[in-house]
C-alpha positions, 0 to 999 in steps of 0.5 A, spaced: 500 500 500 502 506 497 503 512 503 507 518 504 511 520 510 511 528 511 517 530 516 518 536 519 522 539 525 521 543 531 525 545 537 519 545 541 516 539 544 510 542 546 509 545 539 511 538 536 506 534 540 500 539 539 501 538 531 501 531 532 495 531 536 492 536 531 493 531 525 491 525 529 485 528 532 483 532 525 483 525 521 489 527 517 494 522 519 493 515 523 500 516 526 505 521 528 512 519 531 516 524 535 523 523 535 526 526 541 533 530 541 536 530 534 541 534 532 540 539 526 546 543 523 544 547 518 546 554 515 541 560 516 542 567 514 550 566 513 551 562 520 552 555 521 546 553 526 546 547 531 540 545 534 537 540 538 530 538 535 524 534 535 523 530 528 515 529 526 514 523 522 507 524 519 504 518 515 499 520 510 495 518 504 496 522 498 489 526 499 491 529 505 498 532 504 496 539 502 491 539 508 497 536 513 502 542 510 496 547 511 496 545 519 503 545 520 504 552 517 498 554 521 501 551 528 509 551 527 513 556 531 518 556 525 518 562 519 520 556 514 519 549 517 522 543 514 517 540 510 519 533 506 515 528 503 517 521 502 513 516 498 513 509 502 509 503 502 506 499 507 508 491 507 504 489 513 497 487 511 495 488 518 498 495 519 495 497 512 488 495 514 489 499 520 491 505 516 485 504 511 480 503 517 483 510 520 481 514 513 474 510 513 472 513 520 
């Protein structure tokens, strides 16, 4: 079963949790994982930045991608949040059934 995973990061655990709960409770994603304490190193306004961040992995069907983007943009604390989409495939029959049932509720 083909799905998408959307990744975004934030430096604020409350923001990460809020976005995850809004996505799941709002019917946009059946599952959001929050990975704790990743280190991001990037260049911003000509300076190298080092940040401890939370990575959200958001599982979504293709129909919900732009709604997920809108919700993240409205609730994120960064001016330019990372939004990266990866095509994925569920290979577990039970997980695929659970994923499908979430969207049919």
